[in-house]
C-alpha positions as CSV (number, residue, x, y, z in Angstrom):
1,X,34.8,6.8,17.2
2,X,31.9,5.8,15.0
3,X,32.8,4.0,11.8
4,X,32.7,6.4,8.9
5,X,30.8,4.6,6.3
6,X,29.8,5.8,2.8
7,X,26.8,8.1,2.7
8,X,23.7,6.0,2.4
9,X,22.3,5.9,-1.1
10,X,18.6,5.3,-0.5
11,X,16.1,6.0,2.3
12,X,12.6,5.3,3.3
13,X,9.7,7.6,2.3
14,X,7.4,8.3,5.3
15,X,6.1,11.2,7.2
16,X,8.8,11.8,9.8
17,X,7.3,12.7,13.2
18,X,8.7,15.6,15.3
19,X,10.8,14.8,18.3
20,X,8.7,13.1,20.9
21,X,7.9,15.2,24.0
22,X,9.1,14.0,27.4
23,X,6.4,11.6,28.6
24,X,8.4,10.6,31.6
25,X,8.3,7.0,32.8
26,X,6.7,4.3,30.7
27,X,4.8,3.5,33.9
28,X,2.5,6.3,32.9
29,X,1.1,4.2,30.1
30,X,-0.6,2.0,32.7
31,X,-1.7,5.0,34.8
32,X,-3.2,6.7,31.8
33,X,-5.1,3.5,30.9
34,X,-6.4,3.0,34.4
35,X,-7.6,6.6,34.4
36,X,-9.3,6.4,31.0
37,X,-11.0,3.0,31.3
38,X,-10.7,1.8,34.9
39,X,-13.2,-1.1,34.4
40,X,-11.8,-2.4,31.2
41,X,-10.2,-5.9,31.5
42,X,-6.6,-5.7,30.3
43,X,-4.9,-8.8,31.7
44,X,-6.1,-12.4,32.0
45,X,-4.8,-15.7,33.5
46,X,-5.9,-19.2,32.7
47,X,-7.3,-21.8,35.1
48,X,-7.8,-24.9,33.1
49,X,-10.1,-23.9,30.2
50,X,-11.4,-20.8,31.9
51,X,-9.9,-17.3,32.0
52,X,-10.0,-14.8,34.8
53,X,-9.7,-11.1,33.7
54,X,-8.3,-8.2,35.7
55,X,-9.4,-4.6,35.2
56,X,-7.1,-1.7,34.4
57,X,-7.8,-0.2,37.9
58,X,-7.0,-3.5,39.6
59,X,-3.8,-4.0,37.6
60,X,-2.7,-0.5,38.6
61,X,-3.5,-1.3,42.2
62,X,-1.4,-4.4,42.3
63,X,1.5,-2.8,40.4
64,X,1.6,0.1,42.9
65,X,1.5,-2.3,45.8
66,X,4.5,-4.2,44.4
67,X,6.3,-0.9,43.6
68,X,5.8,0.3,47.2
69,X,7.4,-3.0,48.4
70,X,10.5,-2.2,46.3
71,X,10.7,1.2,47.9
72,X,10.3,-0.2,51.4
73,X,12.9,-2.8,50.6
74,X,15.4,0.0,50.2
75,X,15.9,-0.2,46.4
76,X,17.2,3.3,45.4
77,X,16.0,5.1,42.3
78,X,17.8,3.8,39.2
79,X,18.7,0.4,40.8
80,X,18.7,-2.6,38.6
81,X,16.1,-5.4,39.3
82,X,16.2,-8.6,37.3
83,X,13.2,-10.7,36.4
84,X,13.7,-14.4,35.8
85,X,10.4,-16.0,34.8
86,X,8.3,-17.7,32.1
87,X,5.7,-15.6,30.3
88,X,2.9,-15.1,32.8
89,X,0.7,-12.3,34.1
90,X,3.0,-11.5,37.1
91,X,5.8,-10.7,34.7
92,X,4.0,-7.7,33.4
93,X,3.0,-6.7,36.9
94,X,6.6,-6.7,38.1
95,X,7.8,-4.9,35.0
96,X,5.5,-2.0,35.5
97,X,6.1,-2.0,39.3
98,X,9.8,-1.7,38.6
99,X,9.2,1.4,36.4
100,X,6.7,2.8,38.9
101,X,9.3,2.7,41.6
102,X,11.9,4.5,39.4
103,X,14.0,1.3,38.9
104,X,15.5,-0.4,35.9
105,X,14.4,-3.9,34.9
106,X,16.8,-6.6,33.6
107,X,15.0,-9.5,31.9
108,X,16.5,-13.0,32.1
109,X,15.3,-16.0,30.1
110,X,14.1,-18.7,32.5
111,X,15.9,-21.2,30.3
112,X,19.2,-19.5,30.9
113,X,22.1,-21.7,32.2
114,X,23.7,-20.8,35.6
115,X,26.6,-19.3,33.7
116,X,24.3,-17.1,31.6
117,X,22.4,-16.0,34.6
118,X,25.7,-15.2,36.4
119,X,26.9,-13.1,33.4
120,X,23.7,-11.1,33.1
121,X,23.2,-10.5,36.8
122,X,26.9,-9.6,37.2
123,X,27.3,-7.5,34.2
124,X,24.1,-5.6,34.8
125,X,25.0,-5.0,38.4
126,X,21.5,-6.1,39.5
127,X,20.9,-5.6,43.2
128,X,17.7,-7.7,43.4
129,X,15.9,-10.3,41.4
130,X,12.3,-11.5,41.1
131,X,12.1,-15.2,40.1
132,X,9.2,-17.4,39.3
133,X,9.9,-20.8,41.0
134,X,12.0,-22.3,43.7
135,X,14.2,-23.9,41.1
136,X,15.0,-20.4,39.8
137,X,15.7,-19.2,43.3
138,X,18.1,-22.1,43.9
139,X,19.8,-21.2,40.6
140,X,20.3,-17.6,41.7
141,X,21.4,-18.7,45.2
142,X,24.1,-20.9,43.7
143,X,25.8,-17.9,42.1
144,X,25.0,-15.2,44.7
145,X,28.4,-15.7,46.4
146,X,30.0,-14.5,43.2
147,X,27.9,-11.4,43.0
148,X,28.3,-9.2,46.2
149,X,26.1,-6.5,44.8
150,X,23.1,-8.9,44.5
151,X,21.0,-8.6,47.6
152,X,17.3,-9.6,47.8
153,X,15.2,-11.9,45.8
154,X,11.5,-12.7,45.7
155,X,9.8,-15.8,44.4
156,X,6.5,-15.4,42.6
157,X,5.3,-19.0,43.3
158,X,6.5,-18.7,46.9
159,X,4.2,-15.7,47.6
160,X,7.0,-13.2,47.0
161,X,4.8,-10.5,45.4
162,X,2.4,-10.7,48.3
163,X,5.3,-10.3,50.7
164,X,6.3,-7.2,48.7
165,X,2.8,-5.7,48.9
166,X,2.8,-6.2,52.7
167,X,6.2,-4.8,53.0
168,X,5.2,-1.6,51.3
169,X,2.0,-0.9,53.2
170,X,3.6,2.0,55.0
171,X,4.9,3.7,51.8
172,X,2.5,6.6,51.0
173,X,1.0,7.3,47.6
174,X,2.8,10.6,47.5
175,X,6.2,9.0,48.1
176,X,5.6,6.5,45.3
177,X,4.3,9.2,42.9
178,X,7.4,11.3,43.6
179,X,9.6,8.3,42.6
180,X,7.6,7.9,39.3
181,X,7.6,11.7,38.6
182,X,11.3,11.9,39.0
183,X,11.8,9.7,35.9
184,X,12.3,11.3,32.5
185,X,12.0,9.9,29.0
186,X,15.7,9.9,28.5
187,X,16.3,7.8,31.6
188,X,17.1,4.1,31.5
189,X,14.1,1.8,31.5
190,X,15.5,-1.6,30.9
191,X,18.7,-3.5,30.0
192,X,17.8,-6.4,27.6
193,X,20.6,-8.8,26.8
194,X,20.9,-9.8,23.2
195,X,20.5,-13.5,22.5
196,X,24.2,-14.1,21.9
197,X,24.3,-15.6,18.4
198,X,27.6,-13.9,17.8
199,X,29.2,-14.4,21.3
200,X,28.7,-13.0,24.8
201,X,25.3,-11.3,25.2
202,X,25.5,-7.5,25.2
203,X,23.2,-5.5,27.5
204,X,21.1,-3.2,25.4
205,X,19.9,-0.1,27.3
206,X,16.5,1.1,26.3
207,X,15.1,4.4,27.6
208,X,11.6,5.2,28.7
209,X,11.0,7.3,25.6
210,X,12.0,4.4,23.4
211,X,8.9,2.6,24.7
212,X,6.5,5.5,24.9
213,X,7.3,7.0,21.5
214,X,7.6,3.6,19.7
215,X,4.2,2.6,21.2
216,X,2.7,5.8,19.8
217,X,4.1,5.1,16.3
218,X,3.2,1.4,16.3
219,X,-0.4,2.2,17.5
220,X,-0.8,4.7,14.6
221,X,0.6,2.1,12.1
222,X,-1.7,-0.7,13.3
223,X,-5.0,0.8,14.4
224,X,-7.0,-2.2,13.3
225,X,-4.9,-4.6,15.4
226,X,-5.3,-2.7,18.7
227,X,-8.8,-1.5,18.2
228,X,-11.4,-1.6,21.0
229,X,-12.3,-5.2,21.8
230,X,-8.9,-6.6,20.7
231,X,-7.1,-9.3,22.6
232,X,-3.9,-11.2,22.3
233,X,-2.3,-14.3,23.8
234,X,1.4,-14.0,24.8
235,X,3.4,-17.2,24.8
236,X,6.8,-16.2,23.5
237,X,9.3,-15.2,26.2
238,X,8.6,-11.8,27.8
239,X,12.3,-11.6,28.3
240,X,12.5,-11.0,24.6
241,X,11.9,-7.5,23.3
242,X,9.3,-8.6,20.8
243,X,6.8,-9.9,23.4
244,X,7.8,-7.2,25.9
245,X,6.9,-4.4,23.5
246,X,3.6,-6.0,22.6
247,X,2.8,-6.3,26.3
248,X,3.5,-2.6,26.9
249,X,1.6,-1.5,23.8
250,X,-1.4,-3.6,24.8
251,X,-1.4,-2.0,28.3
252,X,-1.3,1.4,26.6
253,X,-4.1,0.7,24.1
254,X,-6.3,-1.4,26.4
255,X,-5.9,-4.7,24.6
256,X,-6.8,-7.7,26.7
257,X,-3.7,-9.8,27.2
258,X,-3.7,-13.5,28.1
259,X,-0.5,-15.4,29.0
260,X,0.5,-19.0,28.3
261,X,3.9,-20.1,29.6
262,X,3.7,-23.7,28.2
263,X,3.9,-23.7,24.4
264,X,3.0,-27.4,24.4
265,X,-0.4,-26.3,25.5
266,X,-0.6,-23.4,23.1
267,X,-3.5,-24.5,20.9
268,X,-5.7,-25.3,23.9
269,X,-5.0,-21.9,25.3
270,X,-5.6,-20.2,21.9
271,X,-8.9,-22.0,21.4
272,X,-10.2,-21.1,24.9
273,X,-8.9,-17.5,25.1
274,X,-10.0,-16.7,21.5
275,X,-7.6,-13.8,20.8
276,X,-8.2,-11.4,17.9
277,X,-4.5,-11.2,17.1
278,X,-1.3,-13.2,17.7
279,X,2.3,-12.5,17.7
280,X,4.8,-15.3,17.0
281,X,8.1,-16.2,15.3
282,X,7.8,-18.0,12.0
283,X,8.4,-21.4,13.5
284,X,5.1,-21.2,15.3
285,X,3.2,-20.6,12.0
286,X,5.1,-23.4,10.4
287,X,4.1,-25.7,13.3
288,X,0.4,-24.7,13.0
289,X,0.4,-25.4,9.3
290,X,2.4,-28.7,9.5
291,X,0.2,-30.0,12.4
292,X,-2.9,-29.3,10.4
293,X,-1.5,-31.1,7.4
294,X,-0.5,-34.1,9.5
295,X,-3.9,-34.3,11.1
296,X,-5.4,-34.3,7.7
297,X,-3.1,-37.1,6.6
298,X,-4.0,-39.2,9.6
299,X,-7.7,-38.7,8.8
300,X,-7.3,-39.7,5.2
301,X,-7.8,-36.2,4.0
302,X,-4.2,-35.3,3.1
303,X,-4.9,-34.8,-0.6
304,X,-7.8,-32.6,0.1
305,X,-5.8,-30.5,2.5
306,X,-2.9,-30.0,0.1
307,X,-5.3,-29.1,-2.7
308,X,-6.9,-26.6,-0.3
309,X,-3.5,-25.2,0.6
310,X,-2.5,-24.8,-3.0
311,X,-5.8,-23.0,-3.7
312,X,-5.3,-20.7,-0.7
313,X,-1.9,-19.7,-1.9
314,X,-3.1,-19.1,-5.5
315,X,-6.1,-17.1,-4.2
316,X,-3.8,-14.8,-2.2
317,X,-1.4,-14.4,-5.1
318,X,-4.4,-13.5,-7.3
319,X,-5.6,-11.0,-4.7
320,X,-2.3,-9.2,-5.0
321,X,-2.9,-8.7,-8.8
322,X,-6.4,-7.4,-8.2
323,X,-8.1,-10.2,-10.1
324,X,-9.3,-13.6,-8.9
325,X,-10.5,-15.9,-11.7
326,X,-14.0,-17.3,-11.4
327,X,-12.8,-21.0,-11.2
328,X,-10.4,-20.1,-8.4
329,X,-13.1,-18.2,-6.5
330,X,-15.4,-21.2,-6.6
331,X,-12.6,-23.6,-5.4
332,X,-11.8,-21.2,-2.7
333,X,-15.4,-21.0,-1.4
334,X,-15.5,-24.8,-1.3
335,X,-12.3,-25.2,0.6
336,X,-13.3,-22.4,2.9
337,X,-16.2,-24.6,4.1
338,X,-14.3,-27.8,4.2
339,X,-10.8,-26.8,5.5
340,X,-10.2,-23.1,6.2
341,X,-13.1,-22.7,8.6
342,X,-11.8,-25.6,10.7
343,X,-8.3,-24.0,11.0
344,X,-9.9,-20.7,12.1
345,X,-11.9,-22.6,14.7
346,X,-8.7,-24.3,16.0
347,X,-7.3,-20.8,16.6
348,X,-10.3,-19.7,18.5
349,X,-12.4,-18.4,15.6
350,X,-11.5,-14.7,16.2
351,X,-7.9,-14.3,15.0
352,X,-7.8,-11.7,12.2
353,X,-4.2,-10.6,12.5
354,X,-0.9,-12.0,13.4
355,X,2.4,-10.1,13.9
356,X,5.5,-12.1,12.8
357,X,9.1,-11.1,13.6
358,X,12.5,-12.2,14.6
359,X,13.2,-14.1,11.4
360,X,11.9,-14.2,7.8
361,X,8.5,-15.8,7.2
362,X,8.0,-18.0,4.1
363,X,5.9,-16.0,1.5
364,X,3.9,-19.3,0.9
365,X,2.8,-19.4,4.5
366,X,1.9,-15.7,4.4
367,X,-0.3,-16.3,1.3
368,X,-1.9,-19.4,2.9
369,X,-2.8,-17.6,6.2
370,X,-4.1,-14.5,4.4
371,X,-6.5,-16.7,2.4
372,X,-7.8,-18.5,5.5
373,X,-8.6,-15.1,7.1
374,X,-5.5,-14.4,9.2
375,X,-3.5,-11.4,7.9
376,X,0.2,-11.9,9.0
377,X,1.8,-8.5,9.3
378,X,5.5,-9.2,9.1
379,X,7.7,-6.5,10.6
380,X,11.4,-5.9,11.2
381,X,13.4,-4.8,14.2
382,X,16.0,-5.7,16.8
383,X,16.5,-5.4,20.5
384,X,18.3,-2.2,19.7
385,X,15.2,-0.7,18.0
386,X,12.8,-1.6,20.9
387,X,11.4,-4.3,18.6
388,X,9.6,-2.7,15.6
389,X,11.3,-0.4,13.1
390,X,9.1,-1.3,10.2
391,X,5.8,-3.2,9.8
392,X,3.4,-4.1,7.1
393,X,0.1,-2.2,7.4
394,X,-3.1,-4.1,7.0
395,X,-4.2,-1.9,4.1
396,X,-1.0,-2.3,2.1
397,X,0.3,-5.7,2.8
398,X,3.4,-6.6,0.7
399,X,4.0,-10.3,1.2
400,X,7.8,-11.0,1.3
401,X,8.5,-7.6,2.7
402,X,8.6,-6.2,6.2
403,X,6.7,-3.0,5.4
404,X,7.5,0.6,5.9
405,X,9.1,2.5,8.8
406,X,7.0,3.5,11.8
407,X,6.3,7.2,12.4
408,X,9.4,8.7,14.0
409,X,11.7,6.1,12.4
410,X,13.9,6.4,9.4
411,X,15.5,3.6,7.4
412,X,18.3,3.8,4.9
413,X,20.3,1.3,2.8
414,X,24.1,1.9,2.8
415,X,26.2,1.4,-0.2
416,X,27.1,-2.1,0.9
417,X,23.3,-2.9,1.3
418,X,23.3,-2.8,5.1
419,X,20.1,-1.6,6.7
420,X,20.6,1.6,8.8
421,X,18.1,2.9,11.2
422,X,17.6,6.1,13.3
423,X,14.7,7.5,15.2
424,X,12.6,7.3,18.4
425,X,13.0,3.5,18.7
426,X,16.9,3.3,18.6
427,X,18.5,2.3,21.9
428,X,20.8,4.5,24.0
429,X,23.9,2.3,24.4
430,X,25.3,-1.1,25.3
431,X,25.8,-1.4,29.1
432,X,29.4,-1.1,30.1
433,X,30.5,-1.5,26.5
434,X,31.5,1.8,24.9
435,X,33.5,0.0,22.2
436,X,30.5,-2.0,21.0
437,X,28.3,1.1,21.2
438,X,30.6,3.1,19.0
439,X,30.9,0.2,16.5
440,X,27.1,0.0,16.3
441,X,26.6,3.5,14.9
442,X,27.7,5.3,11.7
443,X,27.2,9.0,11.6
444,X,24.2,8.7,13.9
445,X,22.6,5.7,12.2
446,X,22.3,2.4,13.9
447,X,24.1,-0.4,11.9
448,X,21.8,-3.4,12.0
449,X,24.1,-5.9,10.4
450,X,21.2,-7.0,8.2
451,X,21.1,-6.5,4.4
452,X,18.1,-5.2,2.5
453,X,16.6,-3.0,-0.2
454,X,13.9,-0.3,-0.3
455,X,11.5,0.1,-3.1
456,X,10.2,3.5,-4.3
457,X,7.4,3.5,-1.8
458,X,9.7,3.0,1.1
459,X,8.8,-0.7,1.6
460,X,11.7,-2.6,3.1
461,X,12.7,-6.2,2.1
462,X,15.4,-7.9,4.2
463,X,17.7,-10.0,2.0
464,X,20.0,-11.5,4.5
465,X,22.4,-11.0,7.4
466,X,25.8,-9.6,6.5
467,X,27.7,-11.9,8.9
468,X,25.8,-15.0,7.7
469,X,26.4,-14.6,4.0
470,X,28.1,-17.7,2.6
471,X,30.8,-17.1,0.0
472,X,31.5,-20.3,-1.9
473,X,34.8,-21.3,-3.4
474,X,33.7,-19.9,-6.8
475,X,32.9,-16.5,-5.1
476,X,29.1,-16.8,-5.2
477,X,27.4,-15.0,-2.3
478,X,24.6,-17.1,-0.8
479,X,22.1,-15.9,1.8
480,X,21.2,-19.0,3.8
481,X,17.8,-17.8,5.3
482,X,15.7,-18.3,2.1
483,X,16.9,-21.8,1.6
484,X,16.6,-22.7,5.2
485,X,13.0,-21.3,5.4
486,X,12.0,-23.2,2.3
487,X,13.4,-26.5,3.4
488,X,11.9,-26.1,6.9
489,X,8.4,-25.8,5.4
490,X,8.4,-29.7,5.2
491,X,6.6,-31.1,8.2
492,X,9.3,-33.6,8.8
493,X,12.1,-31.0,9.0
494,X,13.0,-29.5,12.4
495,X,15.9,-27.2,11.8
496,X,18.2,-26.5,8.8
497,X,21.7,-25.0,8.7
498,X,23.0,-24.2,5.2
499,X,26.7,-24.4,4.9
500,X,29.3,-23.8,2.1
501,X,31.7,-21.1,3.1
502,X,34.8,-21.4,0.9
503,X,33.4,-24.8,-0.3
504,X,32.7,-25.9,-3.9
505,X,29.0,-26.0,-3.4
506,X,26.2,-25.3,-1.0
507,X,25.0,-28.1,1.4
508,X,22.8,-28.4,4.5
509,X,22.7,-29.9,7.9
510,X,19.1,-31.1,8.6
511,X,17.4,-32.2,11.8
512,X,14.1,-33.9,12.1
513,X,11.0,-32.6,13.9
514,X,10.5,-35.4,16.5
515,X,7.0,-34.2,17.3
516,X,5.9,-34.7,13.7
517,X,7.8,-37.9,13.0
518,X,5.3,-40.4,14.6
519,X,2.4,-38.9,12.6
520,X,4.4,-38.8,9.4
521,X,5.2,-42.5,9.9
522,X,1.6,-43.4,10.7
523,X,0.2,-41.6,7.6
524,X,2.5,-43.7,5.4
525,X,1.9,-47.0,7.1
526,X,5.3,-47.2,8.7
527,X,4.7,-49.4,11.8
528,X,6.1,-49.3,14.3
529,X,7.0,-45.7,14.0
530,X,10.7,-45.0,13.4
531,X,12.8,-43.6,16.3
532,X,14.6,-40.4,15.7
533,X,17.8,-42.3,15.4
534,X,16.4,-44.8,12.9
535,X,14.8,-42.0,10.8
536,X,18.1,-40.3,10.4
537,X,19.3,-43.3,8.4
538,X,16.1,-44.3,6.7
539,X,15.9,-44.1,2.9
540,X,12.2,-43.0,3.0
541,X,13.0,-40.1,5.3
542,X,15.9,-39.1,3.1
543,X,13.6,-39.1,0.1
544,X,11.2,-36.8,2.0
545,X,13.9,-34.4,2.9
546,X,15.1,-34.5,-0.7
547,X,11.7,-33.4,-1.8
548,X,11.8,-30.4,0.6
549,X,15.3,-29.5,-0.7
550,X,14.2,-29.8,-4.3
551,X,11.3,-27.5,-3.7
552,X,13.5,-24.9,-2.0
553,X,16.1,-25.2,-4.8
554,X,13.4,-24.3,-7.3
555,X,13.3,-20.8,-5.8
556,X,17.0,-20.0,-6.2
557,X,19.7,-20.1,-8.9
558,X,21.7,-23.3,-9.6
559,X,24.8,-21.7,-7.9
560,X,22.8,-21.1,-4.8
561,X,21.0,-24.4,-4.6
562,X,21.7,-27.1,-1.9
563,X,23.6,-29.9,-3.6
564,X,24.1,-32.2,-0.7
565,X,22.8,-32.7,2.8
566,X,23.1,-34.8,5.9
567,X,20.6,-35.6,8.5
568,X,21.8,-35.3,12.1
569,X,20.4,-37.8,14.6
570,X,20.3,-35.1,17.3
571,X,18.2,-32.0,17.9
572,X,19.2,-28.3,17.7
573,X,17.6,-26.8,20.7
574,X,18.0,-24.0,23.2
575,X,19.0,-26.6,25.8
576,X,21.7,-28.0,23.5
577,X,23.1,-24.5,23.1
578,X,22.4,-24.3,19.4
579,X,19.3,-22.1,19.4
580,X,18.6,-18.8,21.1
581,X,15.4,-18.4,23.2
582,X,13.7,-16.9,20.2
583,X,14.6,-20.1,18.2
584,X,17.3,-18.4,16.1
585,X,20.2,-20.7,15.1
586,X,23.5,-20.0,16.7
587,X,25.4,-20.6,13.5
588,X,28.9,-20.4,14.9
589,X,28.1,-22.9,17.6
590,X,26.6,-25.3,15.1
591,X,29.6,-25.0,12.8
592,X,31.9,-25.7,15.7
593,X,30.0,-28.7,17.1
594,X,29.2,-30.3,13.8
595,X,32.5,-29.5,12.0
596,X,33.1,-33.2,11.3
597,X,29.7,-33.6,9.7
598,X,30.3,-30.7,7.4
599,X,33.7,-32.0,6.4
600,X,32.2,-35.4,5.7
601,X,29.8,-33.8,3.2
602,X,32.8,-32.3,1.3
603,X,35.0,-35.4,1.6
604,X,35.2,-35.6,-2.2
605,X,32.8,-38.4,-3.1
606,X,30.9,-37.7,-6.3
607,X,27.8,-39.4,-4.9
608,X,27.4,-36.7,-2.2
609,X,24.7,-34.8,-4.0
610,X,21.0,-34.3,-3.4
611,X,20.3,-36.9,-6.1
612,X,21.8,-39.5,-3.7
613,X,21.7,-38.0,-0.2
614,X,24.6,-38.4,2.1
615,X,24.1,-40.6,5.2
616,X,26.6,-39.1,7.6
617,X,29.2,-41.4,9.0
618,X,30.0,-39.4,12.1
619,X,27.4,-38.2,14.5
620,X,27.1,-36.5,17.9
621,X,25.5,-38.9,20.3
C-alpha cells in the first residue's frame, strides 16, 4: 500500500496541460526530425580539432540499419538490451535503434565495477549488450556464466555496429516499421538504475510517453535554448538520465549535439565545437571558475580576476533589483573587456545558456556566470521524473531556486516539507521491486525524498534532502549541502562531507583538489610543489581551507556553522566508491570508511575548532 501522508499544504501554480496523447515509441522523435529537416546536421563527432557532422536523414539511416540487425539477431519485442559505453555518438545511435526495434534499453555506466555490472545485467534480465571497448567486453564475458539469460554482445570499437547493419540487410522496412508501430506510449522504454547513494541501485522504468511528453514540456519551457541554430556538447555520462534526456530532446528539436567522452579534454572540445548551450553538474562550473582564477594567479593577475569576479556578482545581484548603479556599470564594462570576454572565448565564444542539475549550484557562481554572459538555468528532477520536473526560464531567472514546474507536471510540498511530484514525467515503477514502488508514492504523488518550499509564484527552492539532514546533539537540524557547496567554492578544495549527527557541533571532512594543488603552490611561491600527502598536513593549506570554511560559515547561523575540520590525504572518487558517476557523495559509504576520522574530530580536545584546525591522526592510506 502507498504510505498515507498528510494532505499537501501548498502546490505549484502553472498551467496544467491535458493528458498527453499516445505518441507511440520515442523513436518517432527521430523519424519526425528526419522527415521535417532531413539535411540538418544533428550529431557530430570530433577528430582532433575538427568536427564531422551527420544529417538527420543519415542518422535515421544508421539507426534503422542497427535496429534491423537487432531484429535479425532474434531479439524479440520488449527484450532488454544493455548499453555499456562512454558518452559518444554511437551511444545515441544504439539508443534510438533499440527503440526503433521495439526493445528496451538498459544503460550501464562504463565505470561500473564487475559486481555492479553483474547486478544491473542480472536484475534487468538483459538478453544482449552493446559495449564500447574490448575491455568492456571482457568485463561482460567474465560475468556471463552467472547470467544464463545474457546472450549476444557487440563491441562498438570492434566493428560491432557494422556487423549488426550487415546482419540486418534482409530485414525489410515494413518489418521494422511494424515493430516500431506496435509500441505505445505506455510501454517500457528504458530501465535506468539509480546511482545507489542509499544502497543497491534500483531499476527505474521509464515509459515512452515519459520521454515524448516531457520533451514537449521542456521544449515549451526553454524555447531560447533549443532554437534553430542551437548546439550543445555532451560530456556527462549518457547512462545518466540528465544527459540522456537532453540527447533525446536535442534530436527532437534539431539541436546539433557533439560528444566528448574524455572530460580531461573538455575545454579543448568546447573551444573547437563552440556550443550555444551546455549542461553540466555544479562541479563542472566550479572547475571552470577555479581554473580561470588559478590561471590568473599564475599570470600575476589574480587580484584583477578576483576584483572582476566580485564586480560580476555585484552586477548580477543589482540586475535582480532592476537598478545597476553607474559606478558598477563602468567597472563591469572595464572587466568585460579585460576578463569576461576571455572566459567566453575559452568556452567557444557562443555559449549563452547552461543547464545545471543533479545538485545545488552556488548562487555566487550563478551570479558570476550570468554577468559574463552565460545564463545558468538551474532545474530540478530525478531519474524517477525523466530528469526535469522544474526549471528556471530564461525570462524569469530566480537565482537560488530551481524554477517552476514544466507543463504537464505538478509540484507540491507536504506538511513535512518533502517535495512531491506528479505528471507526465513521473516513472512507471521500479523493476522487480513492488515494495519500493509502493513506498515511493503517496496518494498518487511521487515522494522525492528532497525538502523544499514554493513561493507564491510557484517557484521551487530545494532546501535539502530528508535523509541527509544532520540533527546535532542539541537538536539543531542542519542541511549539509549549502555548507558543502560554499566550502567547495575554494579552488584548493576537492570534496566536502559535513558531519555532526548526534554530535555537539558541526564538522567537516575535506579533500584537496589534486589538479589545482600544483598551481596553487606555484602562485604562492611554494617550491617544490607540495604533494597531496604533504599538503594534508601543511599549515598554509589548513589556513586556506579555514578561509573557505569561514566564508561558508558566514552564510549560516552559528549553530549550523562548521566548527572543526580535518583534511583527508586521500581522494573521494567514483573509483574509490565514494562518489556516484554524477559526482554525488555516497554519504553512508564515506561515514563508514572514515568513521575513525570523524571520531577523532569529536575526541574532546578543546583545540579542535576551526580557529586551530585539526590535523587528523588516523588516515586511510
